[in-house]
C-alpha positions in Angstrom: 179.5 130.3 -5.9 181.1 133.1 -4.0 180.8 136.8 -4.5 182.8 139.5 -2.7 182.5 143.2 -2.9 185.2 145.9 -3.0 184.0 149.5 -2.6 186.0 151.7 -4.9 184.2 154.8 -3.6 180.7 155.7 -2.4 179.2 155.0 -5.8 181.3 152.4 -7.5 181.7 148.8 -6.4 183.7 145.9 -7.9 182.1 142.5 -7.5 184.4 139.4 -7.7 182.6 136.2 -8.5 184.1 132.8 -8.2 181.8 130.2 -9.9 182.4 126.5 -9.7 181.4 123.9 -12.3 178.9 122.5 -9.7 177.0 125.8 -10.1 176.0 125.2 -13.7 177.1 121.6 -14.8 174.0 119.8 -13.4 171.8 122.2 -15.5 174.0 121.5 -18.6 173.6 117.8 -18.2 169.8 118.2 -17.7 169.4 120.3 -20.8 171.4 117.8 -22.9 169.2 115.0 -21.6 166.2 117.0 -22.7 167.8 117.7 -26.0 168.5 114.0 -26.6 165.0 113.1 -25.6 163.5 115.4 -28.3 166.2 115.2 -31.0 165.3 113.8 -34.4 168.6 112.5 -35.9 168.6 110.7 -39.3 169.4 107.0 -38.7 168.1 106.9 -35.1 164.7 106.7 -33.5 163.5 109.9 -31.8 165.3 110.1 -28.4 167.8 107.3 -29.1 170.7 109.2 -30.7 174.0 108.6 -28.9 174.6 111.0 -26.0 178.1 111.8 -27.4 176.5 112.9 -30.7 174.0 115.1 -28.9 176.8 116.6 -26.8 178.8 117.3 -29.9 175.8 119.0 -31.6 174.5 121.1 -28.7 177.2 120.9 -25.9 178.9 124.2 -26.5 175.6 126.1 -26.9 174.1 124.6 -23.8 177.2 125.2 -21.7 177.4 128.9 -22.7 173.7 129.3 -22.0 173.8 127.7 -18.5 177.1 129.3 -17.5 175.7 132.8 -18.4 172.4 132.0 -16.7 174.3 131.0 -13.5 176.3 134.2 -13.6 173.2 136.4 -14.1 171.3 134.7 -11.4 174.3 135.0 -9.0 174.6 138.7 -9.6 170.9 139.3 -9.3 170.6 137.4 -6.0 173.6 139.3 -4.6 172.0 142.6 -5.4 168.6 141.6 -4.0 170.1 139.9 -0.8 172.2 142.9 0.0 169.4 145.4 -0.9 171.6 147.3 -3.3 170.0 150.0 -5.4 172.0 150.2 -8.6 172.0 152.2 -11.8 171.6 150.1 -14.9 173.0 146.6 -14.6 176.4 145.0 -13.8 179.1 145.5 -16.4 182.3 143.4 -16.9 185.1 145.1 -15.0 187.1 147.4 -17.2 190.0 145.5 -18.7 188.5 142.1 -17.8 189.0 139.6 -20.6 186.0 137.5 -21.7 185.7 134.0 -20.2 187.0 131.3 -22.5 184.0 129.0 -22.5 185.9 126.3 -24.4 188.4 125.9 -21.5 186.5 126.3 -18.3 188.4 125.3 -15.2 186.9 123.8 -12.0 186.5 127.4 -10.8 186.2 130.6 -12.8 186.8 134.0 -11.4 185.2 137.1 -12.9 184.9 140.8 -11.9 182.0 143.1 -12.5 181.4 146.8 -12.0 178.2 148.1 -10.4 177.1 151.7 -9.7 175.3 152.4 -6.5 172.5 154.9 -6.4 173.3 157.7 -3.9 171.2 157.9 -0.8 169.5 161.3 -0.2 167.2 162.3 2.6 164.8 165.1 1.5 163.2 167.2 4.2 160.4 168.8 2.3 159.4 170.9 5.3 162.5 173.0 4.7 161.8 173.5 1.0 160.0 176.6 -0.3 158.3 176.5 -3.8 156.4 179.1 -5.7 152.7 178.3 -6.3 150.7 180.5 -8.7 147.0 181.0 -8.1 145.7 181.9 -11.6 143.0 184.5 -11.6 140.3 183.9 -14.3 138.9 187.0 -15.9 135.4 187.4 -17.2 136.8 187.2 -20.8 138.5 184.0 -20.0 135.3 182.5 -18.6 133.5 183.6 -21.8 136.2 182.0 -23.9 136.1 178.8 -21.9 132.3 178.7 -22.3 132.6 179.2 -26.1 135.3 176.5 -26.3 133.0 174.1 -24.5 130.1 174.9 -26.9 132.4 174.7 -29.9 133.0 171.0 -29.3 129.3 170.4 -30.1 129.0 173.0 -32.9 127.4 172.0 -36.2 127.9 173.4 -39.7 125.0 175.6 -40.8 124.4 177.9 -43.8 124.9 181.6 -43.2 124.1 184.6 -45.5 127.3 186.7 -45.2 130.8 185.3 -44.8 133.3 186.0 -42.0 136.8 184.8 -41.4 135.3 181.7 -39.8 133.3 180.7 -43.0 133.7 177.8 -45.3 133.1 178.8 -48.9 131.8 176.7 -51.8 132.6 178.3 -55.1 133.2 177.8 -58.8 136.5 178.9 -60.4 137.3 180.4 -63.8 140.6 181.5 -65.4 141.2 181.7 -69.1 140.3 178.2 -70.4 140.3 176.7 -66.8 136.9 176.0 -65.2 136.2 174.2 -61.9 132.5 173.8 -61.1 132.8 173.4 -57.4 135.5 173.7 -54.8 135.6 174.3 -51.0 138.0 176.3 -48.9 138.2 178.0 -45.5 138.6 181.8 -45.3 140.9 181.6 -42.3 143.3 179.3 -44.3 144.0 182.1 -46.8 147.6 183.3 -46.1 147.5 186.7 -47.8 145.7 189.4 -45.7 144.5 191.4 -48.7 143.1 188.3 -50.5 141.5 187.1 -47.2 139.7 190.5 -46.8 138.2 190.0 -50.3 136.3 186.9 -49.1 135.0 188.5 -45.9 131.5 190.0 -46.2 130.5 188.2 -49.5 127.1 186.6 -50.2 125.9 183.8 -52.4 126.1 184.8 -56.1 129.0 187.3 -55.5 132.0 186.9 -57.8 135.5 187.8 -56.4 138.5 188.3 -58.7 141.4 187.0 -56.6 145.0 185.8 -56.9 144.7 182.3 -55.5 148.4 181.6 -55.7 148.9 184.4 -53.1 145.9 183.1 -51.2 147.3 179.6 -50.7 151.1 179.6 -50.4 151.0 175.9 -49.6 151.1 174.1 -53.0 149.3 171.0 -51.7 146.4 173.2 -50.4 146.3 175.2 -53.7 146.2 171.9 -55.7 143.3 170.7 -53.6 141.4 174.0 -54.2 142.0 173.9 -57.9 141.4 170.2 -58.1 144.7 169.5 -59.9 147.9 167.5 -59.2 150.4 169.3 -57.0 153.1 168.9 -59.7 151.0 171.1 -62.0 150.5 174.0 -59.6 153.4 176.1 -61.0 151.7 176.0 -64.5 148.4 177.1 -63.1 147.0 180.7 -63.5 147.5 183.2 -60.8 144.1 185.0 -60.9 140.6 183.5 -60.9 137.0 184.6 -60.9 135.6 183.0 -57.8 131.8 182.8 -57.8 130.3 182.0 -54.3 127.6 179.3 -54.3 127.6 178.3 -50.6 128.6 179.8 -47.2 128.6 177.8 -44.0 130.1 178.1 -40.5 130.2 176.0 -37.4 127.4 177.3 -35.2 127.3 176.7 -31.4 124.3 174.8 -30.1 121.5 176.6 -28.3 121.7 176.7 -24.5 118.9 174.3 -23.6 118.5 171.0 -21.7 119.0 169.0 -24.8 122.5 170.5 -25.3 123.3 170.2 -21.6 122.4 166.5 -21.7 124.6 166.0 -24.7 127.5 167.7 -22.9 127.1 166.2 -19.4 125.0 163.1 -19.8 121.3 162.3 -19.3 121.3 162.7 -15.5 123.1 166.1 -15.5 121.9 168.7 -13.0 122.7 171.4 -15.5 119.3 172.7 -16.6 119.6 176.4 -17.3 122.0 178.9 -18.8 122.9 180.0 -15.2 123.7 176.4 -14.3 125.8 176.1 -17.4 127.8 179.2 -16.5 128.4 178.0 -13.0 129.5 174.6 -14.3 131.9 176.4 -16.7 133.4 178.4 -13.9 133.8 175.3 -11.8 135.6 173.5 -14.8 137.8 176.5 -15.5 138.9 176.6 -11.9 139.9 172.9 -12.1 141.7 173.5 -15.5 143.6 176.5 -14.0 144.4 174.4 -10.9 145.9 171.8 -13.2 148.1 174.4 -14.9 149.2 175.7 -11.5 150.1 172.2 -10.3 152.0 171.5 -13.5 154.1 174.7 -13.0 154.5 173.6 -9.3 155.9 170.3 -10.4 158.5 172.0 -12.7 159.5 174.5 -9.9 159.6 171.6 -7.3 162.1 169.7 -9.5 164.2 172.8 -10.0 164.3 173.7 -6.3 165.1 170.2 -5.1 167.7 169.6 -7.7 169.4 172.9 -6.9 169.3 172.2 -3.1 170.7 168.7 -3.3 174.1 168.2 -4.9 173.6 164.7 -6.2 176.9 163.0 -7.2 176.6 160.3 -10.0 179.0 157.6 -11.2 179.4 159.3 -14.6 182.2 157.1 -16.0 180.0 153.9 -15.3 176.9 155.6 -16.8 178.8 156.5 -19.9 179.9 152.9 -20.4 176.4 151.6 -19.7 174.6 153.9 -22.1 177.1 153.2 -24.8 176.6 149.5 -24.3 172.8 149.8 -24.4 172.9 151.8 -27.6 175.7 149.9 -29.4 173.3 148.9 -32.1 171.5 152.2 -32.3 172.7 154.0 -35.5 171.1 157.2 -34.4 173.2 157.4 -31.2 176.2 159.0 -32.9 179.1 160.4 -30.7 177.8 163.9 -31.3 174.2 163.0 -30.2 175.5 161.1 -27.2 177.6 164.0 -26.0 174.6 166.4 -26.5 172.2 164.1 -24.7 174.4 162.9 -21.8 174.1 166.0 -19.6 170.3 165.9 -19.9 170.4 162.2 -19.0 172.4 162.9 -15.9 169.9 165.6 -14.8 167.1 163.2 -15.3 168.9 160.6 -13.1 169.5 163.2 -10.4 165.8 164.0 -10.3 164.9 160.3 -10.4 167.1 159.8 -7.4 165.4 162.7 -5.5 161.9 161.7 -6.4 162.5 158.0 -5.5 163.6 159.2 -2.1 160.4 161.1 -1.6 158.3 158.2 -2.8 160.0 155.9 -0.2 159.7 158.5 2.6 156.0 159.0 1.8 155.3 155.3 1.7 153.8 155.6 -1.8 153.0 152.1 -3.3 151.8 151.3 -6.7 148.5 149.6 -5.6 146.0 148.4 -8.2 143.6 151.1 -6.9 146.2 153.9 -7.6 147.0 152.5 -11.0 143.3 152.1 -12.0 142.5 155.6 -10.7 145.2 157.2 -12.8 144.3 155.0 -15.9 140.7 156.3 -15.6 142.1 159.9 -15.5 144.1 159.4 -18.6 141.2 157.7 -20.4 138.9 160.6 -19.4 141.3 163.2 -20.8 141.5 161.2 -24.1 137.7 161.2 -24.5 137.3 164.9 -23.5 139.7 165.9 -26.3 136.9 164.6 -28.6 134.2 166.5 -26.8 132.9 163.4 -24.8 132.5 164.7 -21.3 130.4 163.7 -18.3 131.5 160.1 -18.4 131.5 158.3 -15.0 134.3 156.3 -13.6 132.2 153.2 -14.0 131.8 153.9 -17.8 135.5 154.6 -18.2 136.8 151.6 -16.2 136.7 149.0 -19.0 138.5 151.4 -21.3 141.1 152.1 -18.6 141.7 148.3 -18.2 142.3 148.0 -22.0 144.8 150.8 -21.7 146.7 148.9 -19.0 146.9 145.8 -21.2 149.1 147.6 -23.6 152.6 147.2 -22.2 154.0 150.5 -23.5 151.0 152.5 -22.4 150.9 150.7 -19.0 154.5 151.9 -18.4 153.5 155.5 -19.0 150.5 155.1 -16.7 152.7 153.5 -13.9 155.2 156.4 -14.2 152.4 159.0 -14.3 150.5 157.5 -11.3 153.7 157.5 -9.1 154.7 160.9 -10.2 151.3 162.4 -9.5 151.2 160.8 -6.0 154.7 162.0 -5.3 153.8 165.6 -6.4 150.6 165.6 -4.3 152.7 164.5 -1.3 155.2 167.2 -1.9 152.5 169.8 -2.4 151.1 169.0 1.0 154.5 169.1 2.8 156.6 171.9 1.3 156.2 175.6 2.2 154.2 177.3 -0.6 155.1 180.8 -1.7 151.6 181.5 -3.1 151.3 184.2 -5.7 148.2 185.5 -7.5 148.7 186.0 -11.2 146.8 186.7 -14.3 146.6 184.1 -17.1 148.7 186.2 -19.5 151.5 186.7 -17.0 151.3 183.0 -16.0 151.8 182.1 -19.7 154.9 184.3 -19.8 156.5 182.3 -17.1 156.9 179.4 -19.5 158.6 181.7 -22.1 161.6 181.8 -19.7 
């Protein structure tokens, strides 16, 4: 087999492959021998069918399989041996006719198009990126504390309702009676009706228009206890007699609560310790938001500063080929998505360059560390905090066993390592900013 390369330009190369029968015929013969050995043909003992019959039955299929395998292996080895970084995969040269596998000659010549990833050299020391130090107000610290406590809140009976209350009530309208229903005051859409249910006590009766209260038919059907299809026929106004009022109440600030939050061995013992812990956690949370904004601004600055040229014609062909069986990829969708795809490839080219320069490698330790981080975030969403790395390690390993999730973890681990390297090497234009003003940056 012989492969030669012709550089059309800096990004596009045509590979010419000349493949001989000797490159694939031995494998064809071996595969046919195996097929004969295992073939069960009526009238013959297993493995004793005539070679000619086996060749007639399987010959064309095996030839196509081994010919294509030899071509794929040859292209792959050429790319690896020449250390070529390419986009996608080789495509048949435009205008090239498919090989006639029924009439293969002693030598077959084919041409393939490949697209080379551009080489960029990013000097991060010359890049300046904004970094926002978010100032936490006392109100934000109080809200953060309350949100931490709310994860461990429990429902309790209260005497007077507020907008946060759940109400148990009976309903009456004309000949309609429902002995017991449950609804949340904050879910009432109409402001006037909502006000009617704030400040009520057990035993009070409220005359209210429930169709105004619950605009969503499914929710109104649930409250009335009827099928959604019958909501339009239902009455508008009801006598609502309150029989129960409850709210989620935050736990008391004591050692039992702190152990529930942070584990049995927590050093948080007092309310002052808890407030200090909340402040520490809030700083970490705000730092995470700042780093996220930094990653966005870093991408924007580096993409703007580096004019990355891409082999667009090749990429169009490649994407169309990959999505040829995707009914959702209509020409309109393709044209809308293609510019965004190009921007993603430009950033990928830049970030890959930084990863190489930084010597970042996907080690088992880096992967495990990030998998634990992802797992911890998942548990904290359900209020389970204070879990050690050792406790999370088995769950992180399970996460990595799922191929799709593993790919996300791999991408996230490399991206985080690259962003950390960039953070340490670019010039930071640090700016102090309030939380409200920081949130407005994302509106742009």
